[in-house]
VMD Tcl script that draws the C-alpha trace (Angstrom):
set ca {
  {-87.65 295.79 -150.86}
  {-83.45 295.99 -150.19}
  {-80.92 292.89 -151.49}
  {-80.46 291.97 -147.47}
  {-84.12 291.73 -146.85}
  {-84.25 289.57 -150.00}
  {-81.35 287.47 -149.15}
  {-83.02 286.88 -145.70}
  {-86.38 285.64 -146.99}
  {-84.34 283.33 -149.14}
  {-82.80 281.82 -146.28}
  {-86.03 281.69 -144.35}
  {-87.36 280.25 -147.38}
  {-84.91 277.33 -147.51}
  {-84.92 276.83 -143.63}
  {-88.58 276.07 -144.11}
  {-88.42 274.00 -147.06}
  {-88.82 270.27 -146.06}
  {-85.37 268.31 -146.04}
  {-84.64 264.97 -147.40}
  {-81.70 264.06 -145.14}
  {-82.41 261.96 -141.73}
  {-80.97 263.14 -138.43}
  {-79.28 260.35 -136.77}
  {-78.20 260.64 -132.95}
  {-75.18 259.19 -131.79}
  {-74.43 257.48 -128.45}
  {-70.98 257.95 -127.27}
  {-71.63 255.26 -125.06}
  {-72.31 252.35 -127.36}
  {-69.43 253.39 -129.47}
  {-67.01 252.78 -126.71}
  {-68.52 249.70 -125.99}
  {-68.50 248.65 -129.77}
  {-64.94 249.50 -129.74}
  {-64.14 247.61 -126.46}
  {-66.07 244.63 -127.92}
  {-64.07 244.88 -131.23}
  {-60.73 245.15 -129.23}
  {-58.49 242.20 -129.29}
  {-57.54 240.02 -127.27}
  {-59.63 241.69 -124.45}
  {-62.83 241.89 -126.75}
  {-62.89 238.23 -126.87}
  {-62.16 237.66 -123.44}
  {-65.34 240.03 -122.40}
  {-67.31 238.36 -125.10}
  {-66.72 235.08 -122.94}
  {-67.48 236.59 -119.80}
  {-63.57 236.67 -118.59}
  {-62.54 239.34 -116.15}
  {-59.66 241.35 -118.10}
  {-58.80 243.94 -115.53}
  {-54.72 244.19 -115.39}
  {-54.39 241.68 -117.92}
  {-50.98 242.22 -119.96}
  {-51.49 241.44 -123.72}
  {-49.27 238.36 -123.40}
  {-51.47 236.97 -120.71}
  {-54.52 237.78 -122.50}
  {-53.48 236.10 -125.95}
  {-52.53 233.09 -124.05}
  {-55.99 233.08 -122.36}
  {-57.54 233.36 -125.62}
  {-55.64 230.56 -126.68}
  {-56.84 228.18 -124.39}
  {-60.15 229.47 -124.99}
  {-59.87 228.83 -128.70}
  {-58.34 225.14 -127.61}
  {-61.49 224.34 -125.34}
  {-63.94 225.27 -127.57}
  {-62.04 223.29 -130.60}
  {-62.06 220.06 -127.86}
  {-66.19 220.65 -127.49}
  {-66.92 220.83 -130.86}
  {-64.67 217.74 -131.67}
  {-66.20 216.11 -128.77}
  {-70.06 217.01 -129.89}
  {-69.33 215.61 -133.09}
  {-67.89 212.31 -132.20}
  {-71.01 212.00 -130.06}
  {-73.26 212.79 -133.20}
  {-71.45 210.54 -135.20}
  {-71.62 207.56 -132.73}
  {-75.17 208.08 -132.04}
  {-75.75 208.05 -135.76}
  {-73.90 204.55 -136.34}
  {-76.31 202.12 -136.72}
  {-75.61 198.52 -134.66}
  {-74.98 195.77 -137.18}
  {-77.06 192.53 -136.27}
  {-75.18 189.32 -136.06}
  {-76.65 186.05 -137.04}
  {-76.37 183.30 -134.92}
  {-75.05 179.79 -136.17}
  {-75.03 176.77 -134.48}
  {-71.63 175.17 -133.38}
  {-71.55 172.63 -136.59}
  {-72.58 175.02 -139.37}
  {-70.53 178.00 -137.76}
  {-67.03 178.64 -139.03}
  {-64.21 178.67 -136.85}
  {-64.14 181.87 -135.03}
  {-60.72 183.96 -135.54}
  {-58.52 184.18 -132.34}
  {-58.74 187.64 -130.98}
  {-55.46 189.44 -130.91}
  {-54.30 191.61 -127.87}
  {-53.90 195.19 -128.32}
  {-51.23 197.08 -126.99}
  {-51.41 200.60 -125.63}
  {-49.91 203.14 -127.84}
  {-48.24 205.84 -126.00}
  {-49.16 209.60 -127.37}
  {-46.50 211.69 -128.89}
  {-45.19 215.22 -127.44}
  {-48.29 217.80 -127.77}
  {-45.90 220.72 -127.36}
  {-43.66 219.45 -130.24}
  {-46.38 218.69 -132.39}
  {-47.84 222.40 -131.84}
  {-44.47 223.94 -132.77}
  {-44.08 221.76 -135.99}
  {-47.77 222.69 -137.05}
  {-46.55 226.50 -135.92}
  {-43.10 226.62 -138.27}
  {-44.59 225.18 -141.43}
  {-47.38 226.68 -143.53}
  {-49.31 223.59 -143.27}
  {-49.65 220.75 -139.98}
  {-46.14 219.39 -140.44}
  {-46.93 217.77 -136.70}
  {-50.47 216.74 -137.43}
  {-49.10 214.29 -140.13}
  {-46.15 213.13 -138.26}
  {-48.66 211.85 -135.82}
  {-51.09 210.17 -138.46}
  {-48.23 208.35 -139.59}
  {-47.16 207.15 -135.89}
  {-50.48 205.87 -135.41}
  {-50.62 204.16 -138.75}
  {-47.44 202.19 -138.12}
  {-48.81 201.17 -134.45}
  {-51.86 200.15 -136.00}
  {-50.15 197.85 -138.30}
  {-48.26 196.40 -135.35}
  {-51.07 195.49 -133.38}
  {-52.66 193.90 -136.33}
  {-49.70 191.19 -136.53}
  {-50.03 188.03 -134.92}
  {-47.45 188.10 -132.30}
  {-47.44 188.31 -128.69}
  {-48.84 191.88 -126.73}
  {-45.23 191.72 -124.81}
  {-43.69 191.88 -128.06}
  {-45.94 194.57 -129.80}
  {-45.39 196.83 -126.38}
  {-41.69 196.19 -127.28}
  {-42.11 197.20 -130.64}
  {-44.36 199.97 -129.95}
  {-42.00 201.68 -127.30}
  {-39.03 201.66 -130.12}
  {-41.47 203.28 -132.68}
  {-42.43 205.86 -130.18}
  {-38.84 206.69 -129.59}
  {-38.09 206.83 -133.31}
  {-41.17 209.03 -133.98}
  {-40.33 211.46 -131.11}
  {-36.60 212.10 -132.58}
  {-38.05 212.99 -135.51}
  {-41.38 215.45 -134.14}
  {-38.13 216.99 -132.48}
  {-36.75 217.91 -135.56}
  {-39.79 219.07 -137.04}
  {-40.19 220.90 -134.35}
  {-36.97 222.73 -134.38}
  {-37.10 223.06 -138.48}
  {-38.13 226.54 -139.69}
  {-38.30 226.99 -143.32}
  {-37.34 229.93 -145.18}
  {-40.70 230.90 -146.11}
  {-41.64 230.95 -142.70}
  {-38.99 232.33 -141.18}
  {-37.84 234.97 -143.65}
  {-34.96 236.10 -145.33}
  {-33.29 238.29 -142.64}
  {-30.80 236.67 -140.79}
  {-31.97 233.10 -141.90}
  {-29.63 230.43 -140.55}
  {-29.39 228.32 -143.71}
  {-26.51 225.90 -142.54}
  {-28.31 225.08 -139.56}
  {-31.47 224.35 -141.05}
  {-30.09 222.54 -143.95}
  {-28.05 220.24 -141.58}
  {-31.16 219.65 -139.29}
  {-33.34 218.73 -142.52}
  {-30.65 216.16 -143.90}
  {-30.76 214.23 -140.27}
  {-34.45 214.44 -140.34}
  {-34.19 212.68 -143.74}
  {-31.73 210.37 -142.27}
  {-33.84 209.41 -139.77}
  {-37.05 208.88 -141.66}
  {-34.90 206.72 -144.37}
  {-33.40 204.90 -141.40}
  {-36.93 204.39 -139.71}
  {-38.27 202.99 -143.06}
  {-35.34 200.59 -143.38}
  {-35.85 199.45 -139.72}
  {-39.75 198.73 -139.95}
  {-39.57 197.04 -143.37}
  {-36.92 194.60 -141.88}
  {-39.27 193.99 -138.54}
  {-42.23 193.44 -141.42}
  {-40.14 190.94 -143.00}
  {-39.09 188.79 -139.93}
  {-42.60 188.76 -138.54}
  {-43.91 187.49 -141.63}
  {-41.57 184.87 -142.48}
  {-41.33 183.61 -138.84}
  {-44.67 181.71 -139.67}
  {-44.40 179.98 -143.07}
  {-41.05 177.84 -142.33}
  {-43.22 174.82 -141.96}
  {-44.90 175.19 -145.12}
  {-44.95 172.43 -147.77}
  {-43.96 174.41 -150.89}
  {-43.13 171.26 -152.95}
  {-45.72 171.57 -155.38}
  {-44.86 174.99 -156.27}
  {-41.34 174.74 -156.43}
  {-41.99 171.54 -158.85}
  {-44.00 173.57 -160.92}
  {-41.14 176.23 -161.25}
  {-38.87 173.83 -162.09}
  {-40.96 172.34 -165.14}
  {-41.64 175.94 -165.77}
  {-37.64 176.20 -166.23}
  {-37.27 172.75 -167.83}
  {-40.02 173.88 -170.98}
  {-38.23 177.22 -171.21}
  {-34.94 175.21 -171.89}
  {-36.60 173.03 -174.45}
  {-37.72 176.22 -176.38}
  {-34.70 178.33 -176.07}
  {-32.26 175.58 -177.45}
  {-32.72 174.78 -181.22}
  {-31.86 170.64 -181.12}
  {-31.15 169.55 -177.35}
  {-29.56 166.25 -176.80}
  {-30.42 163.12 -174.75}
  {-28.00 164.15 -172.10}
  {-29.13 167.82 -172.07}
  {-32.98 166.98 -171.71}
  {-32.15 164.57 -168.83}
  {-29.94 167.01 -166.92}
  {-32.73 169.72 -166.84}
  {-35.31 166.93 -165.87}
  {-33.58 166.21 -162.88}
  {-34.12 168.93 -160.43}
  {-38.19 168.06 -160.68}
  {-37.41 164.91 -159.28}
  {-36.48 166.59 -155.66}
  {-39.85 168.20 -155.30}
  {-42.36 165.80 -157.21}
  {-40.80 162.74 -158.12}
  {-43.96 161.07 -159.98}
  {-44.30 164.08 -161.94}
  {-40.48 163.50 -162.91}
  {-41.16 159.81 -163.89}
  {-43.95 160.94 -166.29}
  {-42.01 163.59 -168.11}
  {-38.76 161.12 -168.26}
  {-41.26 158.29 -169.77}
  {-42.78 161.16 -172.40}
  {-39.32 162.08 -173.09}
  {-37.57 158.72 -173.34}
  {-39.76 157.74 -176.73}
  {-37.72 160.53 -178.19}
  {-34.56 160.55 -176.86}
  {-33.73 157.42 -175.62}
  {-32.05 157.97 -172.58}
  {-28.95 155.84 -171.71}
  {-29.62 153.43 -169.05}
  {-26.21 154.51 -167.34}
  {-26.97 158.15 -167.08}
  {-27.76 159.84 -163.94}
  {-31.57 160.65 -165.19}
  {-31.95 157.12 -165.75}
  {-30.78 155.93 -162.61}
  {-32.64 158.43 -160.80}
  {-35.90 157.30 -162.57}
  {-35.01 153.68 -161.54}
  {-35.04 155.07 -158.08}
  {-37.92 156.77 -158.29}
  {-40.10 153.95 -159.50}
  {-38.55 151.02 -157.13}
  {-39.20 153.39 -154.11}
  {-36.04 154.25 -153.03}
  {-36.19 157.76 -153.54}
  {-39.10 159.96 -152.45}
  {-37.67 163.58 -152.82}
  {-36.69 166.46 -150.30}
  {-38.93 166.10 -146.88}
  {-40.50 168.95 -145.68}
  {-39.44 171.20 -142.51}
  {-39.62 169.52 -139.23}
  {-40.59 171.68 -136.31}
  {-38.29 171.18 -133.51}
  {-39.54 173.46 -131.08}
  {-42.03 176.66 -131.37}
  {-42.28 179.70 -128.90}
  {-43.52 183.50 -128.93}
  {-39.92 184.77 -129.78}
  {-38.39 182.19 -132.22}
  {-39.04 178.83 -134.06}
  {-36.64 176.02 -134.52}
  {-37.11 173.28 -137.42}
  {-34.89 171.03 -139.49}
  {-34.87 171.33 -143.14}
  {-32.54 169.71 -146.01}
  {-30.99 172.30 -148.35}
  {-28.21 172.03 -151.33}
  {-25.10 171.90 -148.24}
  {-27.01 169.01 -146.42}
  {-29.58 168.78 -143.25}
  {-29.26 171.84 -141.50}
  {-31.32 173.35 -138.20}
  {-32.96 176.42 -138.53}
  {-34.16 179.36 -135.87}
  {-35.93 182.27 -136.80}
  {-36.87 184.84 -134.39}
  {-39.74 187.00 -134.53}
  {-37.98 190.22 -133.93}
  {-34.21 190.51 -134.46}
  {-32.25 189.59 -131.33}
  {-30.03 192.10 -129.39}
  {-25.79 191.76 -130.04}
  {-25.51 189.54 -126.69}
  {-27.90 186.68 -127.84}
  {-26.01 187.09 -131.52}
  {-22.86 186.53 -129.85}
  {-24.29 183.66 -127.76}
  {-25.29 181.89 -130.79}
  {-22.19 182.48 -132.77}
  {-20.31 180.79 -129.97}
  {-22.17 177.67 -130.29}
  {-21.61 177.39 -134.09}
  {-24.66 178.84 -135.36}
  {-24.33 181.09 -138.22}
  {-26.55 183.49 -140.33}
  {-27.70 181.70 -143.50}
  {-29.04 184.77 -146.22}
  {-31.23 182.05 -148.60}
  {-33.04 181.15 -145.59}
  {-33.44 183.95 -143.43}
  {-32.43 182.18 -140.04}
  {-29.69 181.20 -138.12}
  {-28.40 177.55 -139.16}
  {-26.09 174.95 -137.76}
  {-25.47 171.27 -138.96}
  {-27.72 168.40 -137.00}
  {-24.66 167.02 -135.21}
  {-24.07 170.05 -133.42}
  {-27.67 171.06 -132.74}
  {-27.87 171.76 -128.91}
  {-31.59 171.09 -128.07}
  {-31.37 171.86 -124.61}
  {-29.47 175.39 -125.36}
  {-32.28 176.01 -127.79}
  {-35.33 175.31 -125.42}
  {-33.13 177.50 -122.99}
  {-33.41 180.77 -124.96}
  {-36.73 181.93 -123.99}
  {-35.63 181.39 -120.43}
  {-31.92 182.55 -120.04}
  {-31.75 184.70 -123.14}
  {-35.41 186.70 -122.38}
  {-34.05 190.15 -122.11}
  {-31.72 189.36 -125.42}
  {-34.76 189.03 -127.35}
}
mol new
graphics top color blue
foreach p $ca { graphics top sphere $p radius 0.5 }
foreach p [lrange $ca 0 end-1] q [lrange $ca 1 end] { graphics top cylinder $p $q radius 0.2 }
display resetview
């Protein structure tokens, strides 16, 4: 048998032998559909059932972004609905009018306007994280604190409007600022971005100072009538004990001088301490401490009087109080008044008392008609 015949016979044997390889049939139409389905953004739109014929890539991507926002909003609403359904309803125990505690006065809530959505989105895109969302959360937290204060709703609306204006300014700078890590080193406007960052930090610091002042004014506007004479007497007695321990051998004049400040807040306690230390130091009868003790025993000296309320409104409170320089009338505003109101008060002899944190005038210069008319005549300046 020839070699050619032998080779042909081997090929025929190989062809007739069973093969371990699987034969796969490829459908070109299915491949085209898969490629179309995976191609972005047209594939995503086609999957959602949106026609993409004649649509430019920019328009297609805008449509995809809108589709994602709608899907995200739908998922958020679904989560909120599930959370609301799963939240159990608390049972409220009813109590009689005699045994139930006094119900707290419900506070009116002012409407909180939303910040610019475009600036929030731009601030998020121009940062590695969620800078815009963080600004929105801070804004909502400050607005919630204002709504929790015990002040009229008109004052809350005015404060929230100012809060919204300040946060819009900060959010605008957040939206324009692009860090080097996002923009890249090529043609990065370092001088412009650094100046913008400095302005943003200054705006944040100014806002904190402004809000701290508002918070302090609201806090102090309700406590001027508090009778804190017992607390002040305790502090003066503690100071007296510290002086007695700090000085090795005090004489009678020194002890009497240290005791006297207690009498203005608690005359009865002053008399008890005077009698206690008189056994050891034998105070002279012509000293100021001895004369003050005798006035307390005779009932001629009763100490300083608590603040006397003269006028109270939603915007300010007026009260009379005795301080070291004499009897004074004070006005405390719930919110810092505008310069026009400050000018009107200075023209009538009022001046700022930093220790009291209020506007002050001597009793003989107090004009009750002017104070009562502030709410009506200077309403837009409060």
